[in-house]
N, C-alpha and C positions, 0 to 999 in steps of 0.2 A: 380352754376349749382346744381339742386336738385338731391339727391341720390335716386335711385330707389331700394327699399327694398322688397324682397319677404319673408314673414314670414311664417314659417312652425310651427304649434302648435299641441299639442296633444289633444286640445279641444277648442271649439269656446269660445272667450273671452267675448262674449255677451250673456246674461246679466252677469255682473261681480259679481256673488253670492258667490264665493268661493276664497280663497286667491290667488290660481294660476291664475284664470281668471282676478282677480282684478289687480294683478302684471302686466299681459300682457296688460290689457286695459289701464292702467296708462302709460305704455311704449309707446303704440300706440298714446295716446293723446299728450305725450311729443314729440314724433317724428313729429307728425302732425304740432305742434306749431313751431317746428324747420324747417319745410319746406320739410320733406321727402315725397316722393311718395310711397305709400305702397299697397301690395296686400297680402291677407291671404289665406292659404291653410289649412284647419283643418277638422277633421272628425266630422260627425253629426250623433248622435244616432238616429236610426229610430223612436224612441218614440219622438224626437224632431222635426221630419220632418214637422209637422204642423206649427211650429214657424219659419222655415227656411227663408221665404221671409221677414218676420217681422224683423228678426235678421239682415239679410243683409241690409235692409233699414235703421236700427238704426245705423249700423257701416258706411254706405255709406259716411257720411261727412268726415270720417277720412281715409277710405281705401276701396278698393274693396275686394270682399271675394268669394272664391270657398269653399263650405261647401259640402263635399262628404259623402254620407250615408255610415257608417261603424261602427262597435262596436268592443271593445276590445275583445280578445279571452277569453273564460272561463279560470280560473286560472289552472284547471287540464290539459286542452289541452296545454296551454302555457308551463306548467311544463313538459309534455312529450316532446314537441318540443325542450325545453331547454336541456333536457337530450341527446337528439340526436345531437344537434348542439353545445353543450357546451356554449350556450348563456345564459344570465341572463333571468330568468323567467319573470320579469317585463318588460324587453325590448321585449321579444317574444310576450308578451301579446298586446303590442301596436304596433306591426308590421301590417300595414294596406295596403294590396296589392293594393286596389282601389285608395288610395292616391298616392302610389309609381307610379301606372300606369298614374294618372292624372298629375304628376309633370313635365315630359318632355314637354308636350303641353303647359302647363302654362308658363314654362321658356321661350319658343319660343314666346308666345304671349305677355308676359309682359316685357321681356327682362330686368331682374334686374341687378343692379350693384353689389349687395351683397345679399346673402341668410342669413336671421337671423333665427336660429333654436332655438325654445323655449323649453328647457329641453332635456335631454338626450334621452327620448323615441321618440321624434320626428325625431331623426337622422335616423331611419329606413326608412323613405320616400326617402332619398337621395341615398341609396344603397352605394356601396363601391366607394372610389375616383379612378380616377380624377373627380372632379366636374367642371361644366362649368364656375362658377364665385366663388370668395372667400366666405367661409362659416364662420359665426360668431355664435358660440354656447353660449347661455345665460343659466346658470345653476341656477335655483331657489333654488336648495338644492344640497348638496353633497350626491348623492343617496347611494354610498356605505357606507358612514358614517351613514346615516339615518337607513339603514337596520342593520348595525352592533350594533347600540345603541337602537334598538327597544326593549322595555320590553316585554317579552313574557314567557310562561310557559317553564319549563326546557326541555320538549320534543321537543319544536319547535325551540329552539335556535340554534341547529347544522344546521337546514335548513336555518335559517336567515343568519347565518355566511357564509354558502356556497353561498348564494345569493349575500352577500356583497363582497365576493371575486371575483365573476363573474362580478359584477358591477364595481369593482375596475380596473379589466382588461380592460373593455369597456371604462371607463374614461381615463385610461392611453393611450389607443390607440387613442381616439378621440381628446385628448389634443394635441397630435402630429400632427394629420391629418388636423385639422381645422386652419384657418388663425388666429383666435383670440377666446379666451375663457373668458366669463365674469362671475365673481362670484358676488353675491349681498351683501356679507360682507367680511371684512378682514379675519375673522375667516375661512370662506369657501375658500377664496383665498389661505391662508396658507395651508389648508389641501389638496387642489388641487395641490400646488407647491410641496408638500411632495410626492405626488404619481406620479407626471409627469416624463416621461422619460427624461433623460439627453438631453439638447439642446431644450426642448420645454417649459421651465419655462417661458421664455420671452413672451410667448403668452397668459399668464394668467394675468388678470387684474381685479380689483374691480370696478364694476359699480353698484351702488345700485339702488333701485326702487324710481322712481319719485312719488311724492304724494303732493296734495295741502294741505295747512295749515289749511283750514277751508272748511267744507262741512256742509249741513243742517242736523239736526237730525230730527227723526220723532216726530212731535208735538201732536200725539194722546194722549189724557189724560189718565192717568192710575189711578185706584183707590188706589194703594199703590206703594211705592218705589220698583223698579225692579232691580234685579241683572241679567244681561243677559249674555248668553253664545253664542257669535256671530259666533263662528267657524262652518264650514261646516262639517257634520258628514261623507261626502263622502271620506274623508282622514283619514287613520288609526289612526294616533296619535290624530286627533280631536275626533274620536269615543271613543277612550280610555279616553280622557279628559272628554267627555260627561258622560260616564258611572261613572267615579270617582266623578264628581260633583253631580250626582244624588244620588249615593250610600253612598258617604262619606261626601261631602261638605254640602249637603242639611240638613242632620241630625244635623251636628254641627251648621249650621246657625239658624236652627229652635230652638235650645237649647239656643243660645246666643242671638238671635234677632228674636223672633217669628213673629214680624210684617212684616219682610221682606219675599219677595218671589223670588224664583230662576226661571227665565224665560227661557225656552228652546225651540228651534224651531224644530219641528219633526212632521211627519205625525200623530202620535197618541201617547198617553201616555200609562202607564201600572198601573194596580190597585194596585201594591205593592210600587209604587214611594211614597215618603214622601208628606204629604199634602201641603207643601210650594213649591213644584215644579209646576210651571204653564206652561202648554203646549200651544204653539201657532203654527199655520201652517207655513211651510217655505214660506217666502214671495217672490214675484217677483221683488221687489225693495229692494235692500240691505240697504237702509236708515231705513227700517222698523226694521232692527236688532238693531238699536240704538235709543231707546226711549229717549227723552230729560229727563234730570235729573236722568237717570239710571246710574248704575255702570257696567263697563264691566269686566268680569272674563275670564281669559285665563290660565286654569290650564293644560298646556302641559308638558309631561314628556319625549317626544322624539321629534327630529326635528333638522333641520339645516335651514340656510337662515334667512329670517325675517318673523315674524308673521305679515301678512298684516292687521289683525284685530286690532293690537295694534295701527298701524298708523292710520287707519280709526276711531278707538274710539277717539283718540286725535282730529282728524280733525272734528269729529262730536260733539265733546264737552263732552265726557264722561271720567271720571277718570278710571284708569286702575288698577286692581290687577292681577298679573301674577306669574307664577313659574319662577325660575331662568333660566330653559331651554327655556320657551316661549320668555324670553327677550334676550336670547343669540343672539348675532350678532348686537345688539344695544348698543351704548355707553351711557347707561342710568344709573342713580343712584337711589337706593331705597330711597324713601322719598322726592326726587326732581322731578323725571319725572313720577313715578309710585310706587306702593307698591309691594314688592316681598314676597311671602310665599310658602313654599314647602310641607306643610302638611295641612290637613283639618282644624285642630284647629287654626293654624296661619292664614290660608286663611280667615276663618270666622271672626277672630279677625280684620284682616285688612279691610275687608269690613265694619264691624261694627264701625271701627274708622272713615272711610270716611263718614259714614252716621252722626256720632256724631261731626265731624269737618268738616263742609262745606267750611271753609276757605282753609284747606288742600286740599280738592277735587279740588277747583278752582285753587289753585296754581299748582297742578299736570297737569291740563288741559293747563293752560297757558304755562308751561314749555314744555309739550309735543308739542304744537303748535310751540313754538320757535324751537324745535328740528327739526320739520319737515321743517321749513323755512331754517334752517342752513344746514341740511343734505339731504333733499329730494326735493330740489327746481326744479320743472318741466322744467323750462326754461333753467337753467344751465345744468341739466342732459341730456336733449334733444340734446343740442349742443355737450356735451361730447360724447354721443353715436355716432353722426355723425362723430366725429373725429376718434372713433375706426373703424367705417366702412371705412373711407377714408384710414386709416392706413392699414386695411386688403387689400384693393385694391392695395396699393403701395408696401406692404411688409415692411412698416416703423413702427414707434411707434407713438402712439397718443400724 
């Protein structure tokens, strides 16, 4: 018998142009393949309203969708509300009254067996328990750890630590209230186990992100070899990585290999950027982020979970150079699956090495695709997720 799954998300997964959307879209595809019947409830920014019908149609083969016009609160307003309620600012920002209002009617209409909540922020739609059906919370990141580790100026760190403490309290409470909690890496699962209230540790499991081993790259010809930064700038750590790449990596790369260009995807460039930084508009198709024969650069310095762009780079046939933080959560080895570098000089040297050693680049791609087949098989993971849902319904273990 098919499991009916209502998915609550903080953003529409289509088009899957950033890591969070991509993780959810791959999950939806895996569940569809496993035979689940799904419906999605997510906010839609007013600026995206013109795409609403097209996006619903694009998702229709996989699931039905209610996309409700709503926007996150401004940070200042969310911070003021957090002071009054002792709630985490990032959670107050994503509390959407319109979605909370729409949810009871959708539950009556769709009659789900289980509610899948994608990320901590989406829990605000449900309100306090008791809930009508079991709730499975999938955490793409350990939010409290992400905020605690965020590199920031000295004046901002006390605020980030305070936010991390409030998020930790929210995580601890929800780990106890939900029927099942899914971390996407063993590292994240261990962190959640450590902060869980006694008696709720058994509700925490590792369920990673499904991902196909091969996807097509963009075959548009380029006049020179490109080093691409495929991460979305809408997420803070990616913005920091973008700034670091432009300000520190690009000059090192220009000095070491002046024939290479660093391709970034942004609305516009700046006159003071190095001449080897090539700006392209943000595409509507994520394949355009991965030109064939390019090298993917992922220089993150904060984050938890899995960097989806590493998985997508492998699938689309690009070798990867990443920082240790970007590769955290993956059971990978330097020189076998990717190259690791944690400063600009080493990062530029790793890129130059891949340019000069095409055999190494090919072996990294092959090993990355083997890693996807072994650890991220969509068929196996779709069936495993159904087992988690069924266990949540019965109160058992998967």
